[in-house]
VOPAGU-2260 file (C-alpha; in pm, 1 decimal, decimal comma):
REM VOPAGU-2260
SITE   aa  ch    i         X         Y         Z
SITE  UNK   A    0       0,0       0,0       0,0
SITE  UNK   A    1     297,0     235,8      42,2
SITE  UNK   A    2     329,9     287,1    -333,7
SITE  UNK   A    3     -43,3     358,1    -362,0
SITE  UNK   A    4     -27,3     607,0     -75,8
SITE  UNK   A    5     272,2     780,3    -236,7
SITE  UNK   A    6      86,9     807,6    -567,4
SITE  UNK   A    7    -237,7     938,1    -415,5
SITE  UNK   A    8     -50,4    1188,0    -200,1
SITE  UNK   A    9     128,1    1326,4    -505,8
SITE  UNK   A   10    -186,2    1373,2    -713,5
SITE  UNK   A   11    -351,5    1585,9    -444,5
SITE  UNK   A   12     -47,9    1797,6    -361,3
SITE  UNK   A   13     -46,2    2154,7    -487,0
SITE  UNK   A   14     266,5    2336,8    -371,4
SITE  UNK   A   15     352,1    2655,3    -560,6
SITE  UNK   A   16     668,9    2859,6    -505,9
SITE  UNK   A   17     682,1    3194,7    -683,7
SITE  UNK   A   18     891,7    3460,7    -513,8
SITE  UNK   A   19    1102,0    3767,3    -584,2
SITE  UNK   A   20    1418,0    3559,3    -597,6
SITE  UNK   A   21    1305,5    3413,4    -926,9
SITE  UNK   A   22    1205,0    3071,3    -795,4
SITE  UNK   A   23     917,7    2923,7    -995,6
SITE  UNK   A   24     842,6    2575,5    -867,2
SITE  UNK   A   25     536,2    2347,4    -868,4
SITE  UNK   A   26     558,2    2036,0    -648,3
SITE  UNK   A   27     935,3    2036,3    -670,9
SITE  UNK   A   28     943,9    2087,1   -1049,9
SITE  UNK   A   29    1097,0    2416,6   -1161,1
SITE  UNK   A   30    1022,1    2612,0   -1473,7
SITE  UNK   A   31    1334,4    2492,1   -1654,2
SITE  UNK   A   32    1232,9    2126,9   -1607,1
SITE  UNK   A   33     878,8    2182,7   -1747,5
SITE  UNK   A   34     569,8    1966,6   -1704,9
SITE  UNK   A   35     732,3    1676,0   -1892,6
SITE  UNK   A   36     958,3    1619,2   -1591,4
SITE  UNK   A   37     650,3    1610,7   -1370,8
SITE  UNK   A   38     482,2    1362,0   -1602,3
SITE  UNK   A   39     779,5    1126,5   -1566,8
SITE  UNK   A   40     752,2    1147,4   -1188,3
SITE  UNK   A   41     377,9    1085,4   -1188,4
SITE  UNK   A   42     411,1     802,4   -1437,8
SITE  UNK   A   43     666,8     626,2   -1219,7
SITE  UNK   A   44     446,3     658,6    -911,0
SITE  UNK   A   45     143,9     543,6   -1112,7
SITE  UNK   A   46     319,5     233,3   -1245,2
SITE  UNK   A   47     440,2     139,6    -896,7
SITE  UNK   A   48      90,0     183,6    -754,7
SITE  UNK   A   49     -61,9     -35,6   -1026,8
SITE  UNK   A   50     165,2    -324,8    -940,8
SITE  UNK   A   51      10,6    -342,2    -592,2
SITE  UNK   A   52    -353,2    -319,3    -707,7
SITE  UNK   A   53    -409,2    -688,8    -801,3
SITE  UNK   A   54    -298,2    -798,6    -456,6
SITE  UNK   A   55    -543,1    -580,2    -264,8
SITE  UNK   A   56    -835,2    -741,1     -85,9
SITE  UNK   A   57   -1181,7    -633,4    -199,9
SITE  UNK   A   58   -1226,9    -440,7     125,3
SITE  UNK   A   59    -909,8    -246,6      55,3
SITE  UNK   A   60   -1027,5    -163,4    -296,6
SITE  UNK   A   61   -1357,8     -38,6    -156,6
SITE  UNK   A   62   -1160,1     176,6      84,7
SITE  UNK   A   63    -962,1     319,0    -206,3
SITE  UNK   A   64   -1287,2     426,4    -372,4
SITE  UNK   A   65   -1362,8     643,4     -69,6
SITE  UNK   A   66   -1009,8     780,7     -71,0
SITE  UNK   A   67   -1035,5     866,9    -441,2
SITE  UNK   A   68   -1361,5    1049,7    -376,9
SITE  UNK   A   69   -1188,3    1260,4    -113,0
SITE  UNK   A   70    -887,6    1316,2    -335,9
SITE  UNK   A   71   -1107,2    1431,8    -622,4
SITE  UNK   A   72   -1271,1    1677,5    -387,7
SITE  UNK   A   73    -928,7    1799,9    -278,7
SITE  UNK   A   74    -824,5    1844,4    -639,8
SITE  UNK   A   75   -1129,6    2058,7    -709,0
SITE  UNK   A   76   -1013,5    2293,9    -430,5
SITE  UNK   A   77    -669,7    2354,7    -585,7
SITE  UNK   A   78    -610,2    2729,4    -559,8
SITE  UNK   A   79    -409,8    2751,0    -881,5
SITE  UNK   A   80    -407,2    2972,5   -1189,7
SITE  UNK   A   81    -649,9    2844,1   -1449,8
SITE  UNK   A   82    -681,0    2848,8   -1827,8
SITE  UNK   A   83    -873,0    3181,0   -1827,3
SITE  UNK   A   84    -581,1    3352,6   -1649,3
SITE  UNK   A   85    -340,7    3198,6   -1899,2
SITE  UNK   A   86    -549,5    3323,1   -2191,3
SITE  UNK   A   87    -561,7    3673,2   -2039,9
SITE  UNK   A   88    -182,8    3679,5   -2008,3
SITE  UNK   A   89    -144,7    3556,9   -2366,5
SITE  UNK   A   90    -369,8    3835,4   -2492,8
SITE  UNK   A   91    -163,2    4095,4   -2306,5
SITE  UNK   A   92     158,3    3962,5   -2458,4
SITE  UNK   A   93       5,2    3950,0   -2805,7
SITE  UNK   A   94    -108,0    4311,3   -2759,5
SITE  UNK   A   95     255,8    4415,7   -2733,8
SITE  UNK   A   96     352,9    4380,9   -2368,7
SITE  UNK   A   97     717,9    4277,3   -2384,8
SITE  UNK   A   98     776,3    4266,0   -2010,4
SITE  UNK   A   99    1014,3    3975,1   -1942,3
SITE  UNK   A  100     858,4    3914,7   -1600,7
SITE  UNK   A  101     512,8    3879,5   -1755,7
SITE  UNK   A  102     639,5    3621,9   -2006,0
SITE  UNK   A  103     804,3    3422,7   -1726,6
SITE  UNK   A  104     484,1    3436,7   -1522,9
SITE  UNK   A  105     287,8    3322,4   -1829,0
SITE  UNK   A  106     516,5    3025,9   -1881,8
SITE  UNK   A  107     487,0    2931,8   -1515,5
SITE  UNK   A  108     107,1    2953,1   -1522,8
SITE  UNK   A  109     106,4    2735,8   -1835,4
SITE  UNK   A  110     326,3    2477,0   -1659,9
SITE  UNK   A  111      99,5    2474,4   -1353,4
SITE  UNK   A  112    -211,0    2419,1   -1568,3
SITE  UNK   A  113     -38,4    2128,2   -1743,2
SITE  UNK   A  114      80,8    1973,6   -1416,2
SITE  UNK   A  115    -265,7    1991,8   -1259,7
SITE  UNK   A  116    -413,9    1832,9   -1571,5
SITE  UNK   A  117    -159,2    1551,9   -1543,2
SITE  UNK   A  118    -252,8    1495,4   -1179,5
SITE  UNK   A  119    -619,6    1466,7   -1274,7
SITE  UNK   A  120    -538,0    1239,6   -1568,8
SITE  UNK   A  121    -335,5     990,8   -1364,5
SITE  UNK   A  122    -589,6     989,2   -1081,4
SITE  UNK   A  123    -861,9     900,4   -1333,0
SITE  UNK   A  124    -643,7     627,7   -1487,5
SITE  UNK   A  125    -578,2     479,0   -1145,5
SITE  UNK   A  126    -947,9     497,9   -1057,7
SITE  UNK   A  127   -1031,2     307,0   -1377,5
SITE  UNK   A  128    -767,0      46,3   -1292,8
SITE  UNK   A  129    -932,7     -43,4    -961,3
SITE  UNK   A  130   -1281,3     -48,2   -1114,6
SITE  UNK   A  131   -1393,2     284,7    -969,7
SITE  UNK   A  132   -1698,4     440,9   -1137,6
SITE  UNK   A  133   -1790,0     802,7   -1093,4
SITE  UNK   A  134   -2118,7     980,6   -1158,2
SITE  UNK   A  135   -1935,5    1306,0   -1210,6
SITE  UNK   A  136   -1829,9    1461,0   -1537,1
SITE  UNK   A  137   -1513,5    1327,4   -1699,0
SITE  UNK   A  138   -1200,3    1529,2   -1642,6
SITE  UNK   A  139   -1097,5    1750,8   -1932,6
SITE  UNK   A  140    -730,2    1712,7   -2005,4
SITE  UNK   A  141    -567,6    2019,2   -2157,2
SITE  UNK   A  142    -222,1    1869,0   -2190,3
SITE  UNK   A  143    -117,0    1587,1   -2419,4
SITE  UNK   A  144       4,6    1285,4   -2226,0
SITE  UNK   A  145     283,6    1130,7   -2425,5
SITE  UNK   A  146     364,0     760,9   -2427,7
SITE  UNK   A  147     646,8     709,9   -2181,1
SITE  UNK   A  148     972,0     559,5   -2298,9
SITE  UNK   A  149    1102,4     506,4   -1949,4
SITE  UNK   A  150    1285,5     208,7   -1806,9
SITE  UNK   A  151     961,2      86,2   -1651,7
SITE  UNK   A  152     787,0      79,3   -1988,4
SITE  UNK   A  153    1080,8     -93,0   -2155,5
SITE  UNK   A  154    1049,8    -356,6   -1887,4
SITE  UNK   A  155     680,7    -423,4   -1959,2
SITE  UNK   A  156     526,7    -697,2   -2168,6
SITE  UNK   A  157     191,3    -567,9   -2283,3
SITE  UNK   A  158    -109,3    -792,7   -2327,5
SITE  UNK   A  159    -158,0   -1164,2   -2381,3
SITE  UNK   A  160     -17,3   -1138,8   -2732,8
SITE  UNK   A  161     295,7    -973,5   -2597,1
SITE  UNK   A  162     332,9   -1257,3   -2347,7
SITE  UNK   A  163     292,0   -1512,3   -2624,9
SITE  UNK   A  164     560,8   -1339,5   -2833,0
SITE  UNK   A  165     796,7   -1323,6   -2535,3
SITE  UNK   A  166     749,6   -1691,3   -2445,5
SITE  UNK   A  167     741,4   -1811,2   -2805,2
SITE  UNK   A  168     404,3   -1981,8   -2768,0
SITE  UNK   A  169      52,0   -1946,4   -2908,3
SITE  UNK   A  170    -201,3   -1692,9   -2781,7
SITE  UNK   A  171    -422,5   -1968,9   -2637,6
SITE  UNK   A  172    -129,0   -2102,7   -2437,1
SITE  UNK   A  173     -44,7   -1754,3   -2315,5
SITE  UNK   A  174    -407,1   -1707,6   -2211,0
SITE  UNK   A  175    -392,1   -2035,4   -2016,9
SITE  UNK   A  176     -84,8   -1905,5   -1834,6
SITE  UNK   A  177    -268,6   -1583,9   -1748,6
SITE  UNK   A  178    -574,6   -1777,4   -1628,7
SITE  UNK   A  179    -359,0   -2003,6   -1410,7
SITE  UNK   A  180    -260,2   -1696,9   -1203,8
SITE  UNK   A  181      89,8   -1836,8   -1161,9
SITE  UNK   A  182     241,5   -1507,5   -1272,1
SITE  UNK   A  183     -13,4   -1311,3   -1072,5
SITE  UNK   A  184      90,7   -1482,6    -750,6
SITE  UNK   A  185     455,0   -1415,0    -832,6
SITE  UNK   A  186     377,3   -1041,7    -870,8
SITE  UNK   A  187     481,1   -1053,5   -1234,6
SITE  UNK   A  188     133,9   -1007,0   -1379,9
SITE  UNK   A  189    -102,4    -715,9   -1309,7
SITE  UNK   A  190    -393,2    -536,4   -1473,1
SITE  UNK   A  191    -378,7    -166,0   -1562,3
SITE  UNK   A  192    -745,5    -135,7   -1657,1
SITE  UNK   A  193    -641,6    -152,5   -2023,1
SITE  UNK   A  194    -524,9    -511,7   -2016,3
SITE  UNK   A  195    -265,8    -736,7   -1860,7
SITE  UNK   A  196      91,4    -624,1   -1812,7
SITE  UNK   A  197     389,2    -844,8   -1721,1
SITE  UNK   A  198     723,4    -745,8   -1570,7
SITE  UNK   A  199     986,8    -871,0   -1810,7
SITE  UNK   A  200    1274,1    -873,2   -1562,7
SITE  UNK   A  201    1085,9   -1074,0   -1300,1
SITE  UNK   A  202     950,5   -1318,5   -1560,2
SITE  UNK   A  203    1300,6   -1374,8   -1697,2
SITE  UNK   A  204    1430,7   -1429,8   -1344,5
SITE  UNK   A  205    1150,8   -1676,9   -1268,0
SITE  UNK   A  206    1214,7   -1880,0   -1583,0
SITE  UNK   A  207    1585,6   -1894,3   -1504,9
SITE  UNK   A  208    1523,2   -2016,5   -1149,0
SITE  UNK   A  209    1225,9   -2241,9   -1227,6
SITE  UNK   A  210    1237,9   -2331,3   -1598,8
SITE  UNK   A  211     965,9   -2595,7   -1558,2
SITE  UNK   A  212     714,1   -2375,9   -1374,7
SITE  UNK   A  213     498,9   -2305,4   -1683,0
SITE  UNK   A  214     548,0   -2646,5   -1844,8
SITE  UNK   A  215     222,5   -2805,0   -1725,6
SITE  UNK   A  216      16,6   -2502,8   -1819,5
SITE  UNK   A  217     171,7   -2481,6   -2165,5
SITE  UNK   A  218      77,0   -2845,0   -2233,6
SITE  UNK   A  219    -294,7   -2781,1   -2182,8
């Protein structure tokens, strides 16, 4: 649960530093790093949280639903610059205001808006992964979330077909392996809400230590 707590804490944190010393920071990310650096942080926390989801008891998942409700409420109370403020600053710059400070402020406001959108995006993705359903309106994302090319993603086998390709077997055999829950119990297999994912490093390690572990399943 520690990874889930770390993720949920991050998506409801709104810490802005903007002072006369020229420090422009949102949740530890400064203006030079941009929102892409924040996306990488959130993505890492999100991936770690997902790994723990399949091993939660139903009662724990129900508890998470209540936590997510509270977190969504907290997010709605973020006292941050919004898109209307950003648009107003853009209009002033386009009208000929060349003040360097204004442009810096504009860039910082833009970064904050993108970071908050990322927080809302990843919270919604996590909510979907645990089967949470909301009666509220879907979150509007104003920032493009790019496909991560991080180490964690490179280490993932995506879907049953990906597992079949990795093991060199047919899709039906791969599905039998998934259904057996052998990899689930070994914390190699987990569900993101968009399908099964498998940790390549742990699967490789398992096959090296126990090369016969999937043999019976593959014969079915």
